[in-house]
C-alpha positions as CSV (number, residue, x, y, z in Angstrom):
1,X,2.4,-60.5,-12.5
2,X,0.6,-58.3,-14.9
3,X,2.7,-56.8,-17.7
4,X,3.5,-53.1,-17.9
5,X,0.2,-51.0,-18.0
6,X,0.5,-47.8,-20.1
7,X,-3.1,-46.6,-19.8
8,X,-3.7,-43.5,-17.7
9,X,-5.4,-44.0,-14.3
10,X,-9.1,-43.7,-14.3
11,X,-10.6,-40.9,-12.3
12,X,-11.8,-43.3,-9.6
13,X,-9.5,-46.0,-8.3
14,X,-11.7,-48.5,-6.5
15,X,-14.1,-50.9,-8.0
16,X,-16.5,-50.0,-5.2
17,X,-16.4,-46.3,-6.1
18,X,-18.5,-44.1,-8.4
19,X,-16.9,-44.0,-11.8
20,X,-17.3,-40.3,-12.6
21,X,-15.8,-37.0,-11.5
22,X,-18.4,-34.6,-10.3
23,X,-20.2,-33.2,-7.3
24,X,-20.5,-36.0,-4.8
25,X,-23.7,-36.0,-2.8
26,X,-24.1,-38.7,-0.1
27,X,-27.0,-37.5,2.0
28,X,-28.9,-40.4,3.5
29,X,-26.2,-42.9,2.7
30,X,-26.5,-46.2,4.6
31,X,-23.9,-47.2,7.2
32,X,-23.1,-50.4,5.4
33,X,-19.4,-51.3,5.8
34,X,-17.4,-50.7,2.6
35,X,-14.7,-53.3,3.2
36,X,-11.0,-53.3,2.5
37,X,-11.2,-51.0,0.5
38,X,4.8,-33.6,-3.4
39,X,25.1,-19.5,1.1
40,X,26.9,-19.3,-2.0
41,X,30.7,-19.2,-2.1
42,X,33.4,-21.6,-1.0
43,X,33.7,-20.2,2.4
44,X,30.2,-21.2,3.5
45,X,30.1,-24.5,1.6
46,X,29.7,-27.7,3.5
47,X,30.9,-31.1,2.3
48,X,27.9,-32.5,0.4
49,X,26.9,-35.8,1.9
50,X,27.1,-39.0,-0.1
51,X,23.7,-39.7,-1.7
52,X,21.7,-42.5,-0.2
53,X,23.1,-42.1,3.4
54,X,20.2,-42.1,5.9
55,X,20.7,-39.6,8.7
56,X,18.8,-39.3,11.9
57,X,16.9,-36.0,11.8
58,X,15.0,-35.7,15.0
59,X,15.5,-36.8,18.6
60,X,14.1,-39.9,20.1
61,X,11.2,-37.9,21.5
62,X,9.5,-38.2,18.1
63,X,7.6,-41.3,19.4
64,X,6.4,-39.5,22.5
65,X,2.8,-38.4,22.7
66,X,3.7,-34.8,23.4
67,X,3.0,-34.0,19.7
68,X,-0.7,-34.7,20.0
69,X,-3.6,-32.4,21.0
70,X,-7.2,-33.3,21.9
71,X,-9.6,-30.5,22.5
72,X,-13.2,-30.6,23.8
73,X,-15.9,-31.6,21.4
74,X,-17.9,-28.6,20.1
75,X,-21.6,-28.4,21.2
76,X,-22.7,-28.9,17.6
77,X,-20.8,-31.1,15.1
78,X,-21.8,-28.8,12.3
79,X,-21.0,-25.6,14.0
80,X,-18.3,-23.4,12.5
81,X,-15.0,-23.7,14.3
82,X,-13.4,-20.8,16.2
83,X,-9.8,-19.7,15.6
84,X,-7.2,-19.6,18.3
85,X,-3.8,-17.9,18.3
86,X,-1.0,-20.2,17.3
87,X,1.0,-20.3,20.5
88,X,2.9,-23.4,19.4
89,X,2.7,-26.5,17.3
90,X,0.8,-28.6,19.8
91,X,-1.4,-28.0,22.9
92,X,0.0,-29.1,26.3
93,X,-0.5,-32.7,27.2
94,X,-1.9,-33.9,30.5
95,X,-0.8,-37.0,32.3
96,X,-4.2,-38.7,31.6
97,X,-3.9,-38.0,27.9
98,X,-0.4,-39.3,27.7
99,X,-1.7,-42.7,28.8
100,X,-4.3,-42.9,26.1
101,X,-3.2,-44.0,22.7
102,X,-3.5,-41.5,19.8
103,X,-5.6,-43.9,17.8
104,X,-8.1,-44.2,20.7
105,X,-8.4,-40.4,21.0
106,X,-8.9,-40.1,17.2
107,X,-11.7,-42.7,17.3
108,X,-13.3,-41.0,20.3
109,X,-13.3,-37.7,18.4
110,X,-15.3,-39.3,15.5
111,X,-17.7,-41.3,17.6
112,X,-20.5,-38.7,17.7
113,X,-20.8,-38.5,13.9
114,X,-22.9,-40.7,11.6
115,X,-20.3,-41.0,8.9
116,X,-16.8,-39.8,8.1
117,X,-15.2,-38.2,5.0
118,X,-11.4,-38.5,4.9
119,X,-10.2,-35.7,2.6
120,X,-6.8,-35.5,0.9
121,X,-5.1,-32.4,-0.6
122,X,-5.6,-31.6,-4.3
123,X,-3.8,-33.9,-6.6
124,X,-3.2,-36.5,-3.9
125,X,0.2,-38.1,-3.6
126,X,0.9,-41.6,-2.2
127,X,1.3,-40.3,1.4
128,X,-2.2,-38.6,1.2
129,X,-3.8,-41.7,-0.4
130,X,-2.3,-44.3,1.8
131,X,-2.9,-42.3,5.0
132,X,-6.5,-41.7,4.1
133,X,-7.0,-45.4,3.1
134,X,-5.7,-46.5,6.5
135,X,-8.0,-44.1,8.4
136,X,-11.0,-45.3,6.4
137,X,-10.2,-48.9,7.3
138,X,-9.8,-47.8,11.0
139,X,-13.1,-46.0,11.1
140,X,-15.0,-48.9,9.4
141,X,-13.6,-51.6,11.6
142,X,-13.5,-49.9,14.9
143,X,-16.5,-47.6,14.8
144,X,-18.6,-49.6,12.3
145,X,-19.4,-46.3,10.5
146,X,-19.4,-45.6,6.8
147,X,-16.2,-43.8,5.7
148,X,-15.2,-42.3,2.4
149,X,-11.8,-41.3,1.0
150,X,-12.2,-38.3,-1.3
151,X,-9.8,-35.9,-3.1
152,X,-9.9,-33.5,-6.0
153,X,-7.7,-32.9,-9.1
154,X,-5.6,-35.7,-10.6
155,X,-3.1,-38.3,-9.5
156,X,0.2,-37.2,-11.1
157,X,3.6,-38.9,-11.6
158,X,3.8,-42.2,-13.4
159,X,4.6,-44.1,-10.2
160,X,1.6,-42.7,-8.3
161,X,-0.8,-43.6,-11.1
162,X,0.6,-47.1,-11.3
163,X,0.3,-47.5,-7.6
164,X,-3.4,-46.5,-7.8
165,X,-4.0,-48.9,-10.7
166,X,-2.2,-51.8,-9.1
167,X,-3.4,-51.4,-5.5
168,X,-6.8,-49.9,-6.1
169,X,-7.2,-47.6,-3.0
170,X,-10.9,-46.7,-2.4
171,X,-10.3,-43.1,-3.5
172,X,-12.9,-40.9,-5.2
173,X,-11.8,-37.9,-7.1
174,X,-14.5,-35.2,-7.1
175,X,-15.0,-31.6,-8.1
176,X,-17.3,-30.8,-5.2
177,X,-18.6,-32.4,-2.1
178,X,-22.0,-31.9,-0.5
179,X,-21.9,-33.2,3.1
180,X,-24.9,-35.0,4.7
181,X,-26.1,-34.1,8.1
182,X,-23.8,-35.0,11.1
183,X,-20.9,-36.0,8.9
184,X,-17.3,-35.5,10.0
185,X,-14.4,-34.3,7.9
186,X,-10.8,-35.5,8.5
187,X,-8.0,-33.8,6.6
188,X,-5.0,-35.9,5.8
189,X,-1.5,-34.8,4.7
190,X,-2.7,-31.1,4.8
191,X,-4.1,-28.7,7.3
192,X,-7.2,-26.6,7.8
193,X,-5.5,-23.3,6.6
194,X,-4.5,-24.9,3.3
195,X,-6.7,-23.9,0.4
196,X,-5.6,-26.9,-1.7
197,X,-8.4,-29.3,-1.0
198,X,-12.0,-29.8,-1.8
199,X,-13.2,-27.7,1.2
200,X,-11.5,-24.3,0.8
201,X,-13.8,-22.6,3.3
202,X,-14.3,-22.2,7.1
203,X,-17.7,-23.6,7.6
204,X,-16.8,-27.3,7.2
205,X,-17.4,-29.6,10.3
206,X,-13.7,-30.4,10.5
207,X,-13.3,-33.1,13.2
208,X,-9.6,-34.0,12.8
209,X,-6.3,-33.3,11.0
210,X,-3.5,-35.9,10.5
211,X,-0.4,-34.5,9.1
212,X,3.4,-34.3,9.2
213,X,4.0,-30.7,7.8
214,X,5.0,-27.8,10.0
215,X,1.9,-25.7,10.9
216,X,1.9,-22.0,10.1
217,X,-0.3,-19.2,11.3
218,X,-3.5,-19.4,13.3
219,X,-5.1,-22.8,13.9
220,X,-8.8,-23.5,14.3
221,X,-10.0,-25.2,17.4
222,X,-10.6,-28.9,16.5
223,X,-11.9,-32.0,18.4
224,X,-8.6,-33.7,17.4
225,X,-5.3,-33.0,15.7
226,X,-2.2,-35.1,15.3
227,X,0.5,-33.0,13.6
228,X,4.1,-34.4,13.8
229,X,6.6,-32.6,11.7
230,X,9.4,-34.8,13.0
231,X,8.1,-38.0,11.4
232,X,8.8,-38.7,7.8
233,X,5.3,-39.2,6.5
234,X,1.7,-38.9,7.4
235,X,1.5,-42.6,6.5
236,X,3.7,-43.4,9.5
237,X,1.1,-41.9,11.8
238,X,-1.8,-43.7,10.2
239,X,0.1,-47.0,10.1
240,X,0.9,-46.6,13.8
241,X,-2.9,-46.2,14.5
242,X,-3.6,-49.6,12.8
243,X,-0.8,-51.3,14.7
244,X,-1.9,-49.8,18.0
245,X,-5.5,-51.0,17.4
246,X,-4.2,-54.4,16.3
247,X,-5.7,-54.1,12.8
248,X,-4.0,-55.9,10.0
249,X,-3.8,-53.6,6.9
250,X,-3.7,-56.4,4.3
251,X,-1.1,-56.7,1.6
252,X,-2.4,-53.9,-0.7
253,X,-2.7,-51.2,2.0
254,X,0.6,-52.2,3.6
255,X,2.3,-51.8,0.2
256,X,0.7,-48.5,-0.3
257,X,1.8,-47.2,3.2
258,X,5.3,-48.5,2.6
259,X,5.6,-46.8,-0.8
260,X,4.2,-43.6,0.7
261,X,7.0,-43.4,3.3
262,X,9.6,-44.2,0.7
263,X,8.3,-41.3,-1.6
264,X,8.5,-38.9,1.4
265,X,12.1,-39.8,2.0
266,X,13.4,-39.4,-1.5
267,X,16.5,-37.3,-2.2
268,X,17.7,-35.3,0.7
269,X,14.6,-35.7,2.9
270,X,16.1,-38.8,4.5
271,X,15.4,-38.3,8.2
272,X,13.7,-41.1,10.1
273,X,12.3,-40.9,13.6
274,X,12.1,-43.9,15.9
275,X,8.5,-44.3,15.0
276,X,9.2,-44.3,11.3
277,X,11.8,-47.1,11.7
278,X,9.4,-49.3,13.8
279,X,6.5,-48.7,11.3
280,X,8.8,-49.5,8.3
281,X,9.7,-52.8,9.9
282,X,6.0,-53.6,10.6
283,X,4.9,-52.7,7.1
284,X,7.8,-54.5,5.4
285,X,6.6,-57.8,6.9
286,X,3.2,-57.3,5.4
287,X,3.8,-55.6,2.0
288,X,4.3,-57.2,-1.4
289,X,7.9,-56.5,-2.6
290,X,7.1,-57.4,-6.2
291,X,4.3,-54.9,-6.3
292,X,6.5,-52.3,-4.7
293,X,9.2,-52.9,-7.3
294,X,6.7,-52.7,-10.1
295,X,5.3,-49.4,-8.8
296,X,8.8,-47.8,-8.5
297,X,9.6,-48.8,-12.1
298,X,6.4,-47.6,-13.6
299,X,6.3,-47.1,-17.4
300,X,6.8,-43.5,-18.7
301,X,5.0,-41.7,-21.5
302,X,7.1,-40.8,-24.5
303,X,6.4,-37.0,-23.9
304,X,8.3,-37.3,-20.6
305,X,11.6,-37.6,-22.4
306,X,11.0,-34.5,-24.5
307,X,10.1,-32.5,-21.4
308,X,13.3,-33.8,-19.7
309,X,15.6,-32.6,-22.5
310,X,14.0,-29.2,-22.6
311,X,14.2,-28.9,-18.9
312,X,18.0,-29.5,-18.8
313,X,18.5,-27.1,-21.7
314,X,16.5,-24.4,-19.8
315,X,18.4,-24.7,-16.5
316,X,20.7,-21.9,-15.4
317,X,23.1,-22.0,-12.5
318,X,24.2,-19.2,-10.1
319,X,27.1,-20.4,-7.9
320,X,25.5,-23.4,-6.1
321,X,21.9,-22.4,-7.0
322,X,19.9,-23.7,-10.0
323,X,16.8,-22.0,-11.7
324,X,14.8,-23.9,-14.3
325,X,11.6,-22.8,-16.0
326,X,10.4,-25.4,-18.5
327,X,9.1,-24.0,-21.8
328,X,6.5,-26.8,-21.7
329,X,5.2,-29.7,-19.6
330,X,3.0,-32.5,-20.7
331,X,2.2,-33.2,-17.1
332,X,2.9,-31.9,-13.6
333,X,5.1,-34.8,-12.6
334,X,8.1,-33.5,-14.6
335,X,8.5,-30.5,-12.3
336,X,9.3,-32.4,-9.2
337,X,11.3,-35.1,-11.0
338,X,13.6,-32.5,-12.6
339,X,14.1,-30.8,-9.2
340,X,15.0,-34.2,-7.8
341,X,17.4,-34.9,-10.6
342,X,19.1,-31.4,-10.4
343,X,19.7,-31.5,-6.7
344,X,21.8,-34.7,-7.2
345,X,24.4,-32.6,-9.0
346,X,27.6,-32.5,-6.9
347,X,27.9,-28.7,-7.1
348,X,24.2,-27.7,-6.7
349,X,22.7,-27.2,-3.3
350,X,19.4,-25.3,-4.0
351,X,17.1,-25.9,-6.9
352,X,14.0,-24.1,-8.2
353,X,12.0,-25.8,-11.0
354,X,8.7,-24.6,-12.5
355,X,6.4,-25.2,-15.4
356,X,3.0,-24.1,-16.6
357,X,0.5,-27.0,-16.5
358,X,-3.2,-26.1,-17.4
359,X,-2.5,-22.4,-17.1
360,X,-1.1,-22.7,-13.5
361,X,2.5,-22.4,-12.7
362,X,3.7,-25.4,-10.6
363,X,6.9,-25.1,-8.6
364,X,9.2,-27.5,-6.9
365,X,12.1,-26.5,-4.6
366,X,14.9,-28.6,-3.2
367,X,17.8,-27.7,-0.8
368,X,20.6,-29.6,0.8
369,X,22.0,-26.8,2.9
370,X,21.5,-27.6,6.6
371,X,20.7,-24.0,7.5
372,X,18.0,-23.7,4.7
373,X,14.3,-24.5,4.8
374,X,12.9,-25.4,1.4
375,X,9.3,-24.5,2.5
376,X,10.5,-21.0,3.6
377,X,12.5,-20.5,0.4
378,X,9.5,-21.2,-1.8
379,X,7.2,-19.1,0.4
380,X,9.5,-16.1,0.0
381,X,9.8,-16.7,-3.7
382,X,6.0,-16.9,-4.3
383,X,4.9,-14.4,-1.7
384,X,1.9,-12.4,-3.0
385,X,1.8,-14.6,-6.2
386,X,0.5,-18.0,-5.1
387,X,0.5,-20.7,-2.4
388,X,3.5,-22.7,-1.1
389,X,4.5,-25.2,1.5
390,X,6.4,-28.4,2.2
391,X,9.4,-29.6,4.2
392,X,12.9,-28.5,5.1
393,X,14.4,-30.2,2.1
394,X,11.6,-30.5,-0.4
395,X,8.8,-28.1,-1.0
396,X,6.4,-26.8,-3.7
397,X,3.9,-24.2,-4.7
398,X,1.5,-23.0,-7.3
399,X,0.8,-19.7,-9.0
400,X,-2.8,-19.9,-10.5
401,X,-3.9,-18.5,-13.8
402,X,-0.6,-17.4,-15.4
403,X,-1.8,-18.4,-18.8
404,X,-0.5,-20.9,-21.4
405,X,3.0,-19.6,-21.2
406,X,5.2,-17.8,-18.6
407,X,5.7,-14.2,-19.7
408,X,9.2,-12.6,-19.7
409,X,8.3,-10.2,-16.8
410,X,7.1,-13.1,-14.6
411,X,10.2,-15.2,-15.4
412,X,12.5,-12.3,-14.4
413,X,10.5,-11.7,-11.3
414,X,10.7,-15.3,-10.2
415,X,14.4,-15.6,-11.0
416,X,15.2,-12.4,-9.0
417,X,13.0,-13.5,-6.1
418,X,14.6,-16.9,-6.0
419,X,18.1,-15.5,-6.0
420,X,17.1,-13.0,-3.2
421,X,15.7,-15.9,-1.2
422,X,18.9,-17.8,-1.5
423,X,20.9,-14.7,-0.5
424,X,22.6,-14.2,-3.9
425,X,23.2,-11.0,-5.8
426,X,21.4,-10.8,-9.1
427,X,23.8,-12.0,-11.7
428,X,24.1,-13.5,-15.1
429,X,23.5,-17.3,-15.0
430,X,25.4,-20.1,-16.6
431,X,23.6,-22.7,-18.6
432,X,23.8,-26.2,-17.1
433,X,24.2,-27.5,-20.6
434,X,26.3,-25.1,-22.7
435,X,24.5,-23.7,-25.7
436,X,27.3,-24.8,-28.1
437,X,26.7,-28.4,-27.1
438,X,23.0,-28.1,-27.7
439,X,23.6,-26.5,-31.2
440,X,26.3,-28.9,-32.2
441,X,24.2,-31.9,-31.4
442,X,21.0,-30.8,-33.1
């Protein structure tokens, strides 16, 4: 196997892709097949579970098709979609629909289009990349249509970059995207109301959404959506489509899908549905364990260790709550990784970690309290300041344009909001690493 690779990932990850970031225009592209191509106090405290124990989160209904909705095709593929009130997560299922496989309904929704663009959220993570890759293969093989996997921003975290370099998903990172006529857009690992993708507007011919995050607010009327918050990863849904259609993913894609599910169940987000378990077994038989191990032990840049020391020195605790604002960050990956590290503390149950990266404040939140919802905690903390979302145990957000450094006023505002969201009175924090230990060991 190839020795450790320390170069940064190129902007495009497939040898078949264009090798430059920029506005991607694909009008008139041929339909040639493209191939394999993120309560305080002792009285309310629970016993913190032993790390690494997998608990069953949802009921066995996770595998049922009641979480799927298929709506009539619009009269025009390019017409702007209409919004409908959010009366629930999913539309009611009919008996005839329940007998049709989700993969069949997904393909049926895309059949009228000439080509398909599978779009990830900004700064795509392994779940978004692997999910999109699987759907591209499905469309190419079953519909014989040209399909593109596109995203924007960068691939962050050392493991994710190493995955992209080693497995070479057919991902193109672009700054803008000009759609050809009669092209479909499929959003993966995010939803239509999210502004964190290359199409932050309402006039896109959105044909489908595949995701595992809880939907919020009003939802546009779509030809197809498959949103299952009770499964661990979007990759689980996409892999089940391949399995149902009897399509072999190949070793590289199987490894990517397996890694994606593993990343989505890190730390305290360890629930597995029946579908997750069956897909994990199916993928494990097809993935390359050596490549998976290499990805999970990816080499780290020297700057990472300096960021880590500063993060620990900048962490304050308030009862069972931690608040950390890094004075600097060489890359966005340190934010989530520090949050993952802090939540492992035996006496910390809720963690807020933030840092300025390219003048935007990036935030990661973790919680292990059963009654908490990390996505709701970060939304309350960043309300009116930026965007936020995620899962019950792991969530994140972004406050754009804060400048090169976090001002004292914003730092105090964030700290007070975080304590309020956690139900704590404003109080003086205690350093995770005492100042005297820092000074004595300089």
